Backbone as ProteinMPNN parsed JSONL, in Angstrom:
{"seq_chain_A": "SMQNILFIIHAAPYGDEHFFSALRLALQLQEQHKSAVNIRLFLMSDAVTGALARQAPAEGYHLQQMLEILTAQGAQIKLCKTCTNARGISELAFVEGVEIGTLAELADWTIEADKVLNF", "coords_chain_A": {"N_chain_A": [[0.841, -1.2, 0.0], [0.32, 2.334, -0.464], [2.571, 4.656, 0.951], [2.434, 7.696, 2.623], [4.716, 10.177, 2.769], [5.992, 12.866, 4.459], [8.154, 15.545, 4.2], [9.426, 18.041, 6.185], [11.135, 20.881, 5.794], [13.366, 23.062, 7.245], [15.901, 24.035, 7.216], [18.417, 26.244, 5.964], [19.289, 26.472, 2.484], [22.011, 26.423, 1.804], [25.218, 26.198, 3.422], [25.017, 24.336, 5.517], [24.405, 20.782, 5.47], [21.778, 19.904, 5.793], [19.414, 20.493, 4.255], [20.171, 19.517, 1.719], [20.585, 16.815, 2.425], [17.971, 16.04, 3.06], [16.754, 16.225, 0.523], [18.256, 14.302, -0.839], [17.455, 11.947, 0.485], [14.699, 11.955, -0.099], [14.779, 11.674, -2.898], [16.01, 9.156, -3.056], [14.093, 7.523, -1.842], [12.012, 7.804, -3.715], [13.224, 6.649, -5.937], [13.852, 4.045, -5.099], [11.48, 2.997, -4.096], [9.332, 3.602, -5.814], [6.621, 2.976, -6.571], [5.419, 2.742, -4.173], [5.489, 4.943, -2.535], [4.366, 8.234, -1.656], [5.551, 11.274, -2.009], [5.935, 14.282, -0.25], [7.031, 17.617, 0.132], [7.51, 20.259, 2.34], [8.606, 23.427, 2.532], [10.041, 25.596, 4.856], [10.854, 28.567, 6.802], [14.237, 29.584, 6.289], [14.615, 27.704, 4.328], [12.919, 28.099, 2.178], [14.207, 29.706, 0.336], [15.755, 28.01, -1.128], [14.265, 27.112, -3.216], [14.226, 28.998, -5.163], [14.458, 29.89, -8.562], [17.069, 29.497, -11.074], [19.472, 29.523, -9.609], [22.976, 29.467, -9.131], [25.117, 27.738, -7.767], [28.516, 27.969, -6.674], [29.976, 25.69, -6.223], [29.731, 22.154, -5.479], [26.609, 20.564, -4.63], [23.603, 20.628, -6.65], [20.821, 22.067, -6.005], [18.478, 22.986, -7.316], [18.238, 21.307, -9.546], [17.814, 18.87, -8.25], [15.357, 19.35, -6.979], [13.766, 19.712, -9.247], [13.857, 17.144, -10.381], [12.544, 15.692, -8.407], [9.908, 16.848, -8.482], [9.243, 16.256, -11.136], [9.024, 13.543, -10.967], [6.757, 13.266, -9.549], [6.585, 14.188, -6.897], [5.173, 16.424, -4.494], [5.782, 19.787, -3.882], [5.804, 22.417, -1.674], [5.944, 25.828, -0.589], [6.214, 27.707, 2.386], [3.976, 30.259, 2.72], [3.95, 32.516, 4.453], [6.622, 32.583, 5.093], [7.886, 33.034, 2.591], [6.83, 35.539, 2.031], [7.888, 37.032, 4.164], [10.533, 37.097, 3.443], [10.506, 38.507, 1.147], [10.251, 37.279, -1.346], [8.095, 36.217, -2.667], [7.069, 36.904, -5.187], [8.989, 36.173, -6.967], [10.674, 33.999, -9.374], [10.218, 30.532, -9.1], [11.532, 27.169, -8.818], [10.457, 24.949, -11.346], [7.29, 23.494, -10.913], [7.184, 23.822, -8.194], [5.243, 25.248, -5.624], [3.641, 27.977, -3.856], [2.494, 27.493, -0.605], [0.207, 27.001, 2.191], [-0.117, 27.238, 5.792], [-2.377, 25.894, 6.55], [-2.582, 23.977, 4.533], [-0.262, 22.529, 5.113], [-1.011, 21.514, 7.582], [-3.075, 19.765, 6.803], [-1.578, 18.005, 5.166], [0.061, 16.924, 7.124], [-1.721, 15.492, 8.749], [-2.519, 13.599, 6.87], [-0.198, 12.214, 6.47], [1.87, 9.293, 6.741], [4.367, 9.162, 7.724], [6.413, 11.696, 9.098], [9.107, 13.674, 8.401], [11.642, 15.699, 9.667], [13.824, 18.303, 8.758]], "CA_chain_A": [[0.0, 0.0, 0.0], [1.041, 3.602, -0.613], [2.958, 5.39, 2.157], [2.552, 9.145, 2.48], [5.869, 10.652, 3.536], [6.086, 14.32, 4.442], [9.401, 16.164, 4.645], [9.338, 19.458, 6.538], [12.529, 21.35, 5.751], [13.578, 24.422, 7.762], [17.302, 24.416, 7.072], [18.822, 27.057, 4.811], [19.767, 25.574, 1.447], [23.473, 26.347, 1.768], [25.832, 26.468, 4.723], [25.207, 22.99, 6.061], [23.876, 19.814, 4.509], [20.448, 19.403, 6.156], [18.519, 20.618, 3.092], [20.694, 18.566, 0.739], [20.319, 15.464, 2.922], [16.525, 15.803, 2.912], [16.488, 15.973, -0.897], [18.87, 13.014, -1.176], [16.597, 10.877, 0.989], [13.453, 11.974, -0.88], [15.094, 11.087, -4.209], [16.279, 7.731, -2.872], [12.798, 6.88, -1.6], [11.299, 7.757, -4.993], [13.905, 5.722, -6.833], [13.86, 2.697, -4.561], [10.125, 2.534, -3.753], [8.484, 4.555, -6.555], [5.197, 2.651, -6.602], [4.931, 2.563, -2.806], [5.573, 6.174, -1.739], [3.865, 9.523, -2.117], [6.469, 12.199, -1.343], [5.576, 15.7, -0.174], [7.998, 18.444, 0.841], [7.034, 21.592, 2.696], [9.782, 24.209, 2.898], [9.732, 26.699, 5.765], [11.999, 29.371, 7.249], [15.186, 29.906, 5.219], [14.584, 26.672, 3.286], [12.164, 28.561, 1.007], [15.106, 30.315, -0.654], [16.314, 26.931, -1.927], [13.399, 26.844, -4.364], [14.341, 30.07, -6.156], [14.984, 29.419, -9.844], [18.276, 30.071, -11.666], [20.614, 29.64, -8.705], [24.18, 28.858, -9.706], [26.118, 27.592, -6.706], [29.882, 27.9, -7.196], [30.505, 24.329, -6.114], [28.903, 21.222, -4.735], [25.339, 20.024, -5.103], [22.723, 21.525, -7.392], [19.51, 21.852, -5.399], [17.398, 23.199, -8.284], [18.132, 20.083, -10.332], [17.226, 17.846, -7.387], [13.938, 19.697, -6.813], [13.107, 19.46, -10.539], [13.707, 15.693, -10.526], [11.487, 15.288, -7.47], [8.576, 17.217, -8.982], [9.012, 15.521, -12.38], [8.658, 12.174, -10.6], [5.469, 13.256, -8.852], [6.573, 14.761, -5.547], [4.564, 17.748, -4.345], [6.658, 20.662, -3.095], [5.186, 23.713, -1.384], [6.707, 26.768, 0.224], [5.438, 28.449, 3.375], [3.63, 31.598, 2.211], [4.413, 33.508, 5.435], [8.086, 32.609, 5.011], [8.286, 33.703, 1.342], [6.475, 36.957, 2.187], [8.835, 37.64, 5.107], [11.819, 37.249, 2.764], [10.309, 39.333, -0.045], [10.522, 36.492, -2.557], [6.853, 35.581, -3.148], [6.817, 37.208, -6.599], [10.118, 35.731, -7.79], [10.501, 32.709, -10.073], [10.616, 29.34, -8.361], [11.779, 25.959, -9.586], [9.244, 24.452, -11.974], [6.558, 22.497, -10.134], [7.112, 24.235, -6.791], [4.174, 26.236, -5.418], [3.513, 28.548, -2.513], [1.435, 26.826, 0.142], [-0.229, 27.634, 3.437], [-0.044, 26.435, 7.001], [-3.555, 25.012, 6.522], [-2.208, 22.833, 3.689], [0.702, 21.732, 5.873], [-1.785, 20.794, 8.599], [-3.718, 18.644, 6.1], [-0.528, 17.054, 4.763], [0.543, 16.267, 8.337], [-2.75, 14.513, 9.126], [-2.548, 12.544, 5.849], [1.112, 11.557, 6.38], [2.195, 8.116, 7.547], [5.633, 9.521, 8.36], [6.827, 13.089, 8.952], [10.547, 13.822, 8.624], [12.018, 17.107, 9.833], [15.21, 18.629, 8.469]], "C_chain_A": [[0.877, 1.251, 0.0], [1.333, 4.237, 0.751], [3.085, 6.867, 1.832], [3.668, 9.629, 3.387], [6.026, 12.154, 3.337], [7.437, 14.753, 5.0], [9.09, 17.62, 4.978], [10.777, 19.936, 6.656], [12.58, 22.807, 6.197], [14.961, 24.945, 7.414], [17.545, 25.274, 5.834], [19.455, 26.133, 3.77], [21.283, 25.412, 1.389], [24.021, 26.647, 3.152], [26.031, 25.192, 5.516], [24.468, 22.039, 5.122], [22.483, 19.29, 4.845], [19.488, 19.391, 4.962], [18.895, 19.575, 2.035], [20.39, 17.129, 1.158], [18.844, 15.092, 2.79], [16.196, 15.463, 1.461], [17.076, 14.643, -1.337], [17.973, 11.861, -0.735], [15.291, 10.81, 0.202], [13.666, 11.326, -2.25], [15.317, 9.587, -4.106], [14.982, 6.954, -2.636], [12.018, 6.743, -2.898], [11.899, 6.718, -5.921], [13.712, 4.267, -6.38], [12.462, 2.117, -4.347], [9.066, 3.325, -4.52], [6.992, 4.241, -6.532], [4.589, 2.586, -5.201], [4.949, 3.839, -1.967], [4.954, 7.366, -2.466], [4.656, 10.56, -1.319], [5.931, 13.627, -1.41], [6.664, 16.421, 0.615], [7.373, 19.802, 1.11], [8.234, 22.349, 3.234], [9.36, 25.416, 3.714], [11.013, 27.457, 6.099], [12.926, 29.66, 6.067], [15.218, 28.861, 4.109], [13.858, 27.16, 2.033], [13.069, 29.152, -0.063], [15.753, 29.258, -1.548], [15.509, 26.63, -3.174], [13.418, 27.969, -5.398], [14.992, 29.522, -7.422], [16.304, 30.115, -10.176], [19.408, 30.312, -10.669], [21.803, 28.923, -9.338], [25.246, 28.741, -8.623], [27.507, 27.366, -7.294], [30.421, 26.47, -7.187], [29.469, 23.442, -5.449], [27.599, 20.867, -5.414], [24.456, 21.09, -5.765], [21.283, 21.266, -6.962], [18.366, 22.013, -6.397], [17.161, 21.934, -9.094], [17.452, 18.981, -9.516], [15.731, 18.096, -7.185], [13.157, 19.41, -8.097], [12.879, 17.967, -10.763], [12.572, 15.209, -9.626], [10.099, 15.61, -8.018], [8.24, 16.468, -10.266], [8.558, 14.094, -12.089], [7.423, 12.118, -9.707], [5.441, 13.79, -7.438], [5.87, 16.112, -5.574], [5.477, 18.57, -3.448], [5.97, 22.004, -2.927], [6.083, 24.513, -0.458], [5.764, 27.49, 1.172], [5.231, 29.888, 2.886], [4.13, 32.698, 3.152], [5.919, 33.69, 5.317], [8.571, 33.293, 3.728], [7.963, 35.189, 1.419], [7.497, 37.673, 3.069], [10.178, 37.925, 4.442], [11.703, 38.039, 1.458], [10.494, 38.591, -1.349], [9.266, 35.886, -3.189], [6.592, 35.788, -4.635], [7.94, 36.745, -7.521], [9.831, 34.374, -8.427], [11.032, 31.573, -9.213], [10.87, 28.194, -9.326], [10.447, 25.438, -10.12], [8.604, 23.366, -11.122], [6.42, 22.84, -8.657], [6.077, 25.349, -6.652], [4.244, 26.81, -4.009], [2.312, 27.882, -1.855], [1.137, 27.556, 1.44], [-0.056, 26.685, 4.615], [-1.232, 25.469, 7.074], [-3.277, 23.774, 5.665], [-1.223, 21.932, 4.41], [-0.018, 20.919, 6.948], [-2.472, 19.581, 7.975], [-2.696, 17.573, 5.729], [-0.029, 16.261, 5.967], [-0.434, 15.18, 8.784], [-2.756, 13.328, 8.163], [-1.257, 11.719, 5.811], [1.19, 10.312, 7.265], [3.489, 8.364, 8.318], [5.911, 10.998, 8.085], [8.3, 13.172, 9.337], [10.89, 15.309, 8.668], [13.505, 17.296, 9.574], [15.424, 20.12, 8.676]], "O_chain_A": [[2.035, 1.212, 0.417], [0.446, 4.34, 1.598], [3.764, 7.245, 0.877], [3.588, 9.513, 4.61], [6.17, 12.644, 2.217], [7.817, 14.385, 6.112], [8.552, 18.349, 4.144], [11.538, 19.465, 7.501], [11.93, 23.674, 5.613], [15.171, 26.155, 7.326], [16.943, 25.049, 4.784], [20.081, 25.133, 4.121], [21.778, 24.367, 0.967], [23.35, 27.284, 3.964], [27.084, 24.984, 6.118], [23.961, 22.464, 4.084], [22.042, 18.315, 4.237], [18.83, 18.385, 4.7], [18.04, 18.849, 1.528], [19.981, 16.315, 0.33], [18.513, 13.957, 2.447], [15.445, 14.523, 1.197], [16.46, 13.926, -2.127], [17.758, 10.911, -1.488], [14.825, 9.719, -0.129], [12.844, 10.532, -2.706], [14.867, 8.829, -4.965], [14.801, 5.859, -3.168], [11.428, 5.695, -3.163], [11.179, 5.994, -6.609], [13.443, 3.382, -7.192], [12.272, 0.902, -4.408], [8.029, 3.682, -3.962], [6.176, 5.161, -6.48], [3.381, 2.396, -5.056], [4.487, 3.838, -0.826], [5.009, 7.486, -3.69], [4.462, 10.709, -0.112], [5.53, 14.113, -2.467], [7.156, 15.918, 1.624], [6.784, 20.417, 0.221], [8.812, 21.975, 4.254], [8.456, 26.161, 3.335], [12.111, 27.043, 5.726], [12.455, 29.948, 4.967], [15.792, 29.111, 3.049], [14.148, 26.686, 0.934], [12.736, 29.106, -1.247], [16.251, 29.59, -2.624], [16.0, 25.972, -4.091], [12.705, 27.902, -6.399], [15.968, 28.774, -7.35], [16.617, 31.175, -9.635], [20.22, 31.216, -10.868], [21.643, 27.896, -9.997], [26.171, 29.55, -8.567], [27.66, 26.658, -8.289], [31.225, 26.093, -8.04], [28.462, 23.919, -4.925], [27.506, 20.873, -6.641], [24.558, 22.282, -5.472], [20.615, 20.371, -7.48], [17.388, 21.266, -6.341], [16.016, 21.532, -9.306], [16.612, 18.247, -10.037], [14.932, 17.159, -7.218], [12.026, 18.926, -8.046], [11.834, 17.567, -11.275], [11.74, 14.405, -10.046], [9.215, 14.754, -8.021], [7.089, 16.082, -10.474], [7.803, 13.505, -12.863], [7.08, 11.064, -9.173], [4.374, 13.843, -6.826], [5.961, 16.852, -6.553], [5.895, 18.11, -2.385], [5.597, 22.651, -3.906], [6.857, 23.972, 0.331], [4.645, 27.842, 0.798], [6.19, 30.629, 2.669], [4.675, 33.702, 2.693], [6.431, 34.804, 5.427], [9.547, 34.044, 3.757], [8.733, 36.015, 0.929], [7.921, 38.786, 2.758], [10.878, 38.865, 4.817], [12.693, 38.217, 0.747], [10.856, 39.196, -2.359], [9.367, 35.121, -4.148], [5.966, 34.946, -5.277], [7.845, 36.911, -8.737], [8.871, 33.693, -8.066], [12.136, 31.639, -8.673], [10.479, 28.24, -10.492], [9.432, 25.483, -9.425], [9.274, 22.439, -10.667], [5.629, 22.22, -7.947], [6.038, 26.277, -7.46], [4.824, 26.215, -3.101], [1.255, 27.729, -2.466], [1.735, 28.588, 1.747], [0.129, 25.481, 4.44], [-1.106, 24.362, 7.596], [-3.679, 22.665, 6.015], [-1.33, 20.708, 4.333], [0.332, 19.764, 7.193], [-2.456, 18.493, 8.551], [-2.922, 16.384, 5.95], [0.269, 15.072, 5.854], [-0.022, 14.08, 9.153], [-2.97, 12.188, 8.577], [-1.219, 10.653, 5.197], [0.657, 10.278, 8.374], [3.681, 7.845, 9.417], [5.674, 11.49, 6.982], [8.692, 12.795, 10.441], [10.472, 16.078, 7.802], [14.34, 16.557, 10.096], [16.535, 20.616, 8.486]]}, "name": "protein", "num_of_chains": 1, "seq": "SMQNILFIIHAAPYGDEHFFSALRLALQLQEQHKSAVNIRLFLMSDAVTGALARQAPAEGYHLQQMLEILTAQGAQIKLCKTCTNARGISELAFVEGVEIGTLAELADWTIEADKVLNF"}
């Protein structure tokens, strides 16, 4: 049967590897158990900046590419509206497939989740 797995990511996209680790695990779950998992990611706090389009990190991992693969494979990714507003980025371009969401949606996703992972 299908498992609903919710990732709540607070960590800033760069500086440490929490955000990157969350995306790695989400991708691995999709790859390894594609017919058995429904992946949802809700980005809060500084994590919302990781979904901005056209980022070009000087080195290391490419978060935009990872987010695009996740959404292309059916993951739902939403950004905390309060958090994007607070950072003045609500009107900017986000990675394709990523949408702004609400705390009410996160509450629903939490109730529907079989597992909630926090990063």
